[in-house]
C-alpha positions in Angstrom: 0.0 0.0 0.0 1.1 3.5 -0.7 -0.6 5.3 2.2 2.1 5.5 4.8 1.1 9.0 5.7 3.8 9.4 8.3 6.6 9.0 5.7 7.3 10.6 2.4 7.5 8.0 -0.4 11.3 8.7 -0.8 11.8 8.1 3.0 9.8 5.0 2.9 11.7 3.5 -0.1 15.0 4.4 1.6 14.0 2.8 4.9 12.6 -0.3 3.1 15.9 -0.6 1.2 17.9 -0.5 4.4 15.5 -3.0 6.0 15.8 -5.6 3.3 19.5 -5.2 2.7 21.0 -8.5 1.9 17.7 -9.9 0.7 19.3 -11.1 -2.5 23.1 -10.8 -2.4 25.2 -12.8 -4.9 27.7 -15.0 -3.0 30.5 -13.4 -5.1 30.1 -10.2 -3.2 30.7 -12.0 0.1 33.7 -14.1 -0.8 34.8 -13.8 -4.4 37.9 -16.0 -3.9 36.1 -19.0 -2.5 33.4 -19.6 -5.2 33.0 -19.9 -8.9 31.4 -17.2 -11.0 28.0 -19.0 -11.1 25.1 -16.7 -10.3 24.1 -18.1 -6.9 22.0 -16.0 -4.5 21.4 -16.1 -0.8 17.6 -15.6 -0.5 17.2 -13.9 2.9 14.2 -11.6 3.1 14.3 -9.3 6.0 12.2 -6.4 7.3 13.1 -4.3 10.3 10.6 -2.1 12.2 11.2 0.3 15.0 8.7 2.2 17.2 6.1 -0.5 16.8 3.3 -0.3 19.4 2.3 -3.6 21.0 -0.3 -4.4 23.6 1.3 -5.6 26.9 -1.6 -5.9 29.3 -4.8 -4.5 30.7 -5.3 -1.6 33.1 -7.7 -2.4 35.9 -9.8 -0.4 38.4 -10.4 -3.2 40.9 -11.9 -6.0 38.7 -12.9 -3.8 35.8 -10.7 -3.4 32.7 -10.5 0.4 32.0 -7.6 0.6 29.6 -4.9 -1.3 27.7 -1.2 -1.0 28.3 1.1 -0.7 25.3 4.8 -0.1 24.7 7.1 0.5 21.7 9.2 -2.4 20.4 11.7 -3.3 17.7 10.6 -6.1 15.3 12.5 -8.1 12.8 10.9 -10.3 10.1 13.0 -12.9 8.3 11.9 -15.3 5.6 8.2 -14.7 6.3 8.4 -15.2 10.0 8.8 -12.9 13.0 12.4 -13.5 14.0 12.9 -10.9 16.8 10.8 -8.9 19.2 12.9 -6.7 21.4 13.2 -3.5 23.2 12.7 -0.5 21.0 15.8 0.7 19.1 14.8 4.3 18.2 18.0 4.9 16.3 18.0 1.7 14.3 18.2 1.7 10.5 14.6 0.3 10.1 11.2 1.2 8.9 9.8 3.7 11.4 6.3 2.6 12.5 5.9 6.0 14.3 4.0 4.4 17.2 1.4 2.7 15.0 -0.3 -0.3 16.7 0.6 -3.7 15.4 -2.3 -6.1 15.1 -2.9 -9.5 13.4 -3.9 -8.9 9.8 -7.5 -9.4 9.0 -9.3 -12.4 7.4 -12.4 -12.2 5.3 -14.0 -15.6 5.6 -16.9 -15.2 3.3 -16.6 -13.4 0.0 -17.3 -14.0 -3.7 -14.2 -12.8 -5.4 -15.2 -14.4 -8.7 -18.3 -12.3 -9.5 -18.2 -8.6 -8.9 -18.7 -5.3 -10.7 -15.8 -3.8 -8.6 -13.0 -2.5 -10.8 -15.5 -2.0 -13.7 -18.2 0.6 -14.3 -20.6 1.3 -11.5 -23.8 -0.7 -11.4 -26.4 -0.8 -8.7 -28.2 -4.0 -7.6 -30.0 -6.0 -10.3 -32.5 -8.1 -8.4 -34.5 -10.6 -10.5 -38.1 -11.5 -9.7 -38.8 -14.8 -8.0 -36.4 -14.8 -5.0 -33.2 -16.9 -5.2 -34.4 -18.8 -8.2 -35.1 -15.6 -10.0 -31.5 -14.5 -9.2 -30.2 -17.8 -10.6 -32.0 -17.0 -13.8 -30.5 -13.6 -13.9 -27.0 -15.0 -13.3 -27.4 -17.5 -16.1 -27.9 -14.5 -18.4 -25.1 -12.2 -17.1 -22.4 -14.7 -16.2 -20.9 -15.0 -19.7 -20.2 -11.2 -19.7 -19.0 -11.2 -16.1 -16.5 -13.9 -16.9 -14.8 -11.9 -19.7 -12.8 -9.8 -17.2 -13.4 -11.6 -13.9 -9.7 -12.2 -13.3 -9.0 -8.4 -13.5 -12.0 -7.5 -11.2 -11.0 -10.2 -8.7 -7.5 -8.6 -8.5 -9.0 -5.2 -8.0 -11.3 -6.6 -5.2 -8.3 -8.2 -3.6 -6.5 -4.8 -3.6 -9.6 -3.3 -1.9 -9.4 -6.0 0.8 -5.7 -5.4 1.3 -6.2 -1.7 1.7 -8.5 -2.5 4.6 -5.9 -4.8 6.2 -7.0 -8.1 4.9 -4.4 -10.6 3.7 -6.5 -13.8 3.7 -9.9 -14.7 2.4 -12.2 -17.7 1.9 -13.8 -17.2 -1.4 -16.8 -19.0 -2.7 -16.6 -19.5 -6.5 -19.5 -20.5 -8.8 -19.5 -24.1 -10.0 -22.6 -24.6 -12.2 -23.6 -25.5 -15.8 -23.4 -21.9 -17.1 -19.8 -21.0 -16.1 -18.8 -24.7 -15.6 -15.2 -24.4 -14.2 -14.4 -21.1 -15.8 -15.1 -18.9 -12.7 -12.8 -21.2 -10.7 -10.0 -21.0 -13.3 -10.3 -17.2 -13.7 -10.1 -16.8 -9.9 -7.2 -19.1 -9.6 -5.3 -17.0 -12.1 -6.0 -13.9 -10.1 -4.9 -15.5 -6.9 -1.7 -16.7 -8.6 -1.0 -13.2 -9.7 -1.4 -12.0 -6.1 0.1 -14.9 -4.3 3.0 -13.0 -2.8 0.8 -10.5 -1.0 -2.5 -12.4 -0.5 -3.7 -15.9 0.4 -7.1 -17.6 0.0 -9.2 -20.7 0.5 -11.6 -21.6 -2.2 -15.1 -23.1 -1.8 -16.6 -24.9 -4.8 -20.0 -23.3 -4.7 -23.1 -24.6 -6.5 -24.8 -21.3 -6.7 -27.5 -22.7 -8.9 -28.2 -25.7 -6.8 -26.7 -29.2 -6.8 -29.7 -30.7 -8.6 -31.8 -27.7 -9.6 -29.3 -27.3 -12.4 -27.2 -30.3 -12.9 -24.0 -29.2 -11.1 -23.0 -32.6 -10.0 -20.4 -33.4 -12.7 -18.8 -30.0 -12.4 -18.6 -30.2 -8.6 -17.0 -33.6 -8.9 -14.4 -32.3 -11.2 -13.8 -29.2 -9.1 -13.4 -31.3 -6.0 -10.3 -32.9 -7.6 -8.7 -29.5 -8.3 -7.0 -27.1 -6.0 -9.9 -26.1 -3.8 -10.5 -26.4 0.0 -14.2 -26.7 0.6 -17.3 -28.2 -0.9 -20.1 -25.6 -0.8 -23.9 -25.6 -1.0 -26.9 -23.4 -0.9 -30.4 -23.9 0.6 -30.9 -27.6 -0.1 -34.7 -27.5 0.4 -35.7 -24.3 -1.3 -33.3 -24.8 -4.3 -33.0 -28.5 -4.7 -36.3 -29.5 -3.0 -34.5 -32.0 -0.8 -32.4 -31.8 2.3 -31.0 -35.2 2.9 -30.0 -36.2 -0.6 -28.2 -32.8 -1.2 -26.4 -32.9 2.2 -25.5 -36.6 1.7 -23.9 -35.7 -1.7 -22.0 -32.8 -0.3 -20.7 -34.7 2.7 -19.6 -37.7 0.6 -17.9 -35.5 -2.0 -16.0 -33.8 0.8 -15.0 -37.1 2.4 -13.9 -38.6 -0.9 -11.7 -35.7 -1.7 -10.5 -34.7 1.8 -12.2 -31.3 1.7 -14.1 -29.2 4.2 -17.7 -28.1 3.9 -19.1 -24.6 3.8 -22.8 -24.3 3.0 -24.9 -21.1 2.4 -28.1 -21.5 4.5 -30.5 -18.6 4.1 -33.6 -20.6 5.0 -35.1 -19.3 8.3 -38.1 -21.6 8.8 -38.5 -25.3 9.5 -36.4 -26.4 6.5 -33.5 -24.3 7.8 -33.6 -25.9 11.2 -33.9 -29.4 9.7 -30.9 -28.7 7.5 -28.8 -27.6 10.5 -29.8 -30.6 12.6 -29.2 -33.1 9.7 -25.7 -31.6 9.0 -24.9 -31.9 12.7 -25.8 -35.6 12.6 -23.7 -36.2 9.5 -20.7 -34.6 11.0 -21.0 -36.6 14.2 -21.2 -39.7 12.0 -18.0 -38.6 10.2 -15.7 -37.1 12.9 -13.0 -36.2 10.3 -15.3 -33.4 9.3 -15.3 -31.8 12.8 -13.5 -28.5 12.7 -13.8 -28.5 8.9 -17.5 -27.8 8.5 -19.2 -24.4 8.4 -22.6 -22.9 7.9 -22.6 -19.5 6.2 -25.3 -17.1 7.2 -27.5 -19.7 9.0 -30.3 -17.1 9.5 -32.5 -19.7 11.1 -30.5 -19.3 14.3 -31.8 -15.7 14.6 -35.4 -16.8 14.2 -35.8 -19.6 16.8 -36.5 -19.0 20.4 -33.9 -18.6 23.1 -34.2 -22.1 24.4 -33.8 -23.6 21.0 -30.9 -21.3 20.2 -29.1 -22.6 23.3 -29.8 -26.2 22.3 -28.5 -25.8 18.7 -25.5 -23.8 19.8 -24.5 -26.5 22.2 -24.8 -29.2 19.4 -22.9 -27.0 17.0 -20.1 -26.6 19.5 -19.9 -30.3 20.2 -19.8 -31.1 16.5 -17.2 -28.4 15.9 -19.3 -26.8 13.2 -18.5 -23.1 12.7 -20.8 -20.3 11.7 -19.7 -17.7 9.2 -22.0 -14.6 9.6 -22.0 -11.4 7.8 -23.6 -10.0 11.0 -27.0 -8.9 9.6 -29.0 -6.2 11.5 -32.5 -4.8 11.4 -35.1 -7.5 11.8 -32.6 -10.4 12.0 -30.1 -10.4 14.9 -27.9 -13.5 15.0 -27.2 -15.1 18.5 -23.5 -14.6 18.3 -23.0 -14.3 22.1 -24.8 -17.6 22.6 -22.6 -19.2 20.0 -19.5 -17.9 21.8 -20.9 -19.3 25.0 -20.8 -22.8 23.6 -17.4 -22.4 21.9 -18.8 -22.3 18.4 -16.2 -20.8 16.0 -17.7 -17.6 14.6 -16.1 -15.8 11.6 -17.2 -13.0 9.3 -16.8 -11.7 5.8 -18.1 -9.1 3.4 -19.9 -11.6 1.2 -20.8 -9.7 -2.0 -19.2 -6.3 -2.8 -20.8 -4.3 -5.5 -22.4 -7.0 -7.6 -25.8 -8.1 -8.7 -26.6 -9.4 -5.2 -25.5 -6.5 -3.1 -24.7 -2.8 -3.9 -23.0 -2.3 -0.6 -19.8 -3.6 1.0 -16.7 -1.7 2.1 -14.2 -4.5 2.1 -13.5 -4.0 5.8 -14.0 -6.8 8.3 -12.9 -4.4 11.0 -16.1 -2.6 10.3 -17.9 -6.0 10.8 -16.3 -6.2 14.3 -17.5 -2.7 15.0 -21.0 -3.6 13.9 -21.0 -6.7 16.1 -19.9 -4.6 19.1 -22.7 -2.2 18.5 -25.4 -4.8 18.1 -24.5 -6.7 21.3 -23.5 -3.8 23.5 -19.8 -4.6 23.6 -18.8 -1.1 24.5 -16.4 -1.6 27.4 -12.6 -1.7 26.9 -12.6 -5.4 27.5 -15.5 -6.4 25.3 -14.3 -4.1 22.4 -10.9 -5.7 22.6 -12.5 -9.2 22.4 -14.6 -8.2 19.4 -11.4 -7.9 17.3 -11.2 -11.7 17.0 -14.0 -11.9 14.5 -11.9 -9.8 12.1 -8.6 -11.7 12.7 -10.0 -15.3 12.6 -9.7 -15.7 16.3 -6.2 -14.2 17.1 -6.0 -11.5 19.8 -2.9 -9.8 21.2 -4.0 -10.3 24.8 -5.9 -13.2 26.3 -8.9 -12.7 28.5 -6.6 -12.3 31.6 -4.6 -9.5 29.8 -1.5 -11.7 29.2 0.3 -11.1 26.0 -0.2 -14.0 23.5 0.6 -12.4 20.2 3.0 -11.8 18.4 5.6 -14.4 19.2 9.0 -15.2 17.6 8.3 -17.8 15.0 4.8 -16.6 14.1 4.1 -16.1 10.4 4.6 -12.4 9.7 0.9 -11.5 8.9 0.1 -8.2 10.5 -1.1 -4.6 10.1 0.1 -1.3 11.4 -3.0 0.7 12.3 -3.7 4.2 13.5 -5.0 3.3 17.0 -3.8 3.2 20.6 -5.2 -0.3 21.3 -7.5 -3.0 19.9 -10.5 -1.5 21.6 -10.0 1.8 19.9 -9.3 0.1 16.5 -12.7 -1.6 16.7 -14.7 1.3 18.1 -13.3 3.9 15.6 -12.7 1.5 12.7 -9.2 2.9 12.6 -7.3 3.4 9.4 -4.9 0.7 8.3 -1.6 2.2 7.3 0.4 -0.9 6.4 -0.2 -4.6 5.7 2.5 -7.2 5.9 1.7 -10.6 4.5 4.0 -13.6 4.9 6.8 -11.2 5.5 6.1 -9.2 2.4 5.4 -5.5 2.7 2.2 -5.0 0.7 
């Protein structure tokens, strides 16, 4: 990113050059007498940072957390890992973080990078008649044009995410008879072009149903490619059958050693039956525990409190996670109840400026802010805990205020952000100044 406001571009380049000195030095420059003239390189990639702000503990008024302690540190990154965390060296030849707060980089765990208008001309939402099936019909018409430059638009969308501090995403990608495997191939090309600065998981997503349009052969082929999850969408309202669709999805995941991530928008009886049936299937196949997710899962926001507790406990026991875009208005998801039963909860932007959704900022820190507002997480402690939904679970301090991140040996995935602490970052949706991904300055 080019928005290190605290440094001129010239100063930044000079500091970065100093920080990565020796990153690719020919051996001949080190000991010309002892080697032959072959072009051999030592590949040591190093970044050095000074004046980095890290959280060190909580400030208490009796039992209440009323603030967060921080201090300035000197950080070294080598070959993609954090190699040193030490006392600040204000005079070191290093990138000057100017007191910016270092936090884990963000993770967008539900997005559709393969189909977007972002990076192209502005278009507001195009909502077809007839609900989801009407949208399927619309997609069948517009996908051929969308695919023509989908690699370029995916790259622009990735750049938007990076500008908001995200270095990792889980992207659902259409697998259906209209685009066949082309959406997947185009996205894989975009991800390859961005692989040094961005990482992703891919979900093979039958947007047009598994059986409603015959997506089965394409899903089977995609499952043998470089993907991570088998997806799904509303098995009752789209395919007209819960058990057969879920059975197919589970078996395909088992046969190909993939995870599962199913869109579930249905909020009535069929939605609840789908959740309960998936829980049963995962319990029957324990290798899927920790690898199975329900995206959206709106039915949890529609059942009564007693049933919410029951289902949350079952989800926690089966290690099935929930990926929520944190809706508001008439549908408030029971995220505090899910946390109570140790259900993994993650978030994402879902659609950004496409035919499904006109909105979407690209910021999952904004999602953490929204969650904090919805559930009244306004104290220093609860705001700091809210950060984990943006980072995929990683927090600088544990619940006791003991430093747990970063550590030497951790992968160097972090942001430098204009905030005094995690709580302020969430509350103010603070500006991200720098993203480092696998030791690469983005």
